[in-house]
C-alpha positions in Angstrom: 25.1 52.4 71.3 26.2 49.4 73.4 29.7 48.2 72.7 30.7 44.6 73.3 33.8 44.8 75.4 36.5 42.2 75.0 34.8 40.4 72.1 32.4 38.6 74.3 29.6 36.7 72.5 26.4 38.7 71.9 23.6 38.3 74.3 21.0 35.5 73.7 21.1 31.7 73.5 24.5 30.1 73.0 25.5 29.3 69.4 25.1 25.6 70.0 21.5 26.0 71.0 20.7 28.2 68.0 21.8 25.4 65.6 20.7 22.4 67.6 18.1 20.1 66.3 14.7 21.0 67.6 15.6 24.7 68.0 14.1 27.5 66.1 10.7 27.8 64.5 10.0 24.1 64.2 8.4 23.8 67.6 10.9 21.1 68.6 9.6 18.6 66.1 11.9 16.0 64.5 12.4 16.1 60.7 10.2 13.1 60.3 7.3 15.0 61.8 7.4 18.0 59.4 5.4 16.6 56.6 3.6 13.5 55.2 4.8 10.7 53.1 2.0 9.3 50.9 2.5 5.8 49.4 0.6 4.8 46.3 -1.3 1.6 46.4 0.9 0.3 43.5 4.0 0.7 45.7 2.6 -1.7 48.4 1.4 -4.1 45.7 4.8 -4.3 44.0 6.6 -4.9 47.3 4.1 -7.6 48.3 4.4 -9.2 44.8 8.2 -9.4 45.0 8.1 -10.7 48.6 5.6 -13.4 47.6 7.7 -14.5 44.6 10.6 -15.1 46.9 8.8 -18.1 48.5 9.4 -21.4 46.9 6.3 -23.3 45.7 4.5 -20.5 44.1 3.8 -21.0 40.4 2.2 -17.6 39.6 0.3 -14.8 41.1 -3.3 -14.0 40.2 -6.1 -16.1 38.8 -5.9 -17.6 35.3 -8.0 -14.8 33.8 -6.0 -12.1 35.5 -2.7 -13.7 34.2 -4.1 -13.9 30.7 -5.2 -10.2 30.7 -1.9 -9.3 32.4 0.1 -11.0 29.7 -1.7 -8.9 27.1 -1.4 -5.7 29.1 2.4 -6.4 29.5 2.7 -6.2 25.7 1.1 -2.8 25.5 3.6 0.1 25.7 3.2 1.9 29.0 1.1 -1.0 30.4 1.1 -1.7 34.1 3.9 -3.9 35.5 3.0 -7.5 36.2 4.9 -7.5 39.5 1.7 -6.5 41.4 -0.6 -8.8 39.4 -2.9 -10.8 41.7 -2.4 -8.4 44.6 -4.8 -5.8 45.9 -3.9 -3.5 48.7 -5.7 -0.9 50.8 -3.4 1.8 52.0 -4.1 4.2 54.8 -1.8 6.7 56.5 -0.4 4.2 59.0 -1.8 0.8 58.0 -2.3 -1.5 55.0 -4.3 -4.6 54.3 -3.3 -6.9 51.4 -5.2 -9.6 49.4 -3.2 -11.9 47.2 -4.3 -14.6 44.8 -1.9 -17.5 44.1 -1.3 -20.5 41.9 0.8 -23.0 43.7 3.0 -25.9 42.5 1.6 -29.4 43.0 2.9 -31.1 46.1 3.5 -28.1 48.3 1.8 -28.0 51.7 -0.6 -25.1 51.2 -1.0 -24.0 54.8 2.8 -23.9 55.3 3.3 -22.0 52.0 0.6 -19.5 53.0 2.3 -18.9 56.4 5.6 -18.3 54.6 4.1 -15.9 52.0 2.2 -14.0 54.7 5.4 -13.6 56.9 7.5 -12.6 53.9 5.0 -10.0 52.7 4.5 -8.5 56.2 8.2 -8.3 56.8 9.0 -6.6 53.4 6.1 -4.2 53.5 6.6 -3.1 57.1 10.4 -2.7 56.6 10.2 -0.8 53.4 7.2 1.4 54.0 6.9 1.8 57.7 3.2 0.9 57.4 1.6 -1.6 59.8 0.3 -4.6 57.9 -3.0 -5.5 59.6 -3.8 -8.5 57.5 -2.7 -10.5 54.5 -5.5 -12.6 53.0 -4.4 -15.4 50.6 -6.6 -17.0 48.1 -5.2 -20.2 46.4 -6.9 -20.2 43.0 -5.2 -23.1 41.3 -2.6 -25.9 41.6 -0.2 -26.1 38.7 0.4 -29.8 37.7 3.8 -30.9 36.4 2.3 -32.0 33.0 0.2 -28.9 32.4 1.3 -26.8 29.5 2.5 -23.3 30.3 0.5 -20.3 29.0 2.4 -19.5 25.9 2.8 -15.8 25.1 3.6 -15.8 21.4 4.3 -12.7 19.5 1.6 -12.2 16.9 3.2 -11.7 13.5 1.9 -11.3 10.1 3.1 -13.9 7.6 4.1 -13.1 4.0 0.6 -14.1 2.9 -0.9 -11.4 5.1 -2.5 -13.9 7.5 -1.7 -14.4 11.1 -0.1 -17.7 12.1 -2.2 -20.3 13.8 -1.8 -20.4 17.6 -0.8 -23.5 19.3 
């Protein structure tokens, strides 16, 4: 048996090398390289939706039909969130492409609004997900006029006579 005279450290790499990052069975890879992070399409759509809503001059996201169906879906328990309404994303491992449909307020300069929306979406999605945004396609589907009534989402209730109230 070999004795270790004078309490010298055992043979082999120094203790600092044994516990240093990149040492051991990981082949020298950083922690970020030891697995995959998969992002659901809905994650990118929600981030893009929130980023678009931060820009002044947007009345709503989505087309009129999408907003109507979305309002009904919001009332269903467990229904999908309206944050990503009007947004479609394609998500790969490293890149994403986003399509967004908008209703703008009357009087805004649409090309300038589109530039601001595009920049805000790209900044937010790239910062939060690490994905490269290859394109943001914007479709302006409508202009909201100041005197247009809002889509009213009334709760449907049953009156004492058993009939539903008339909608406005």
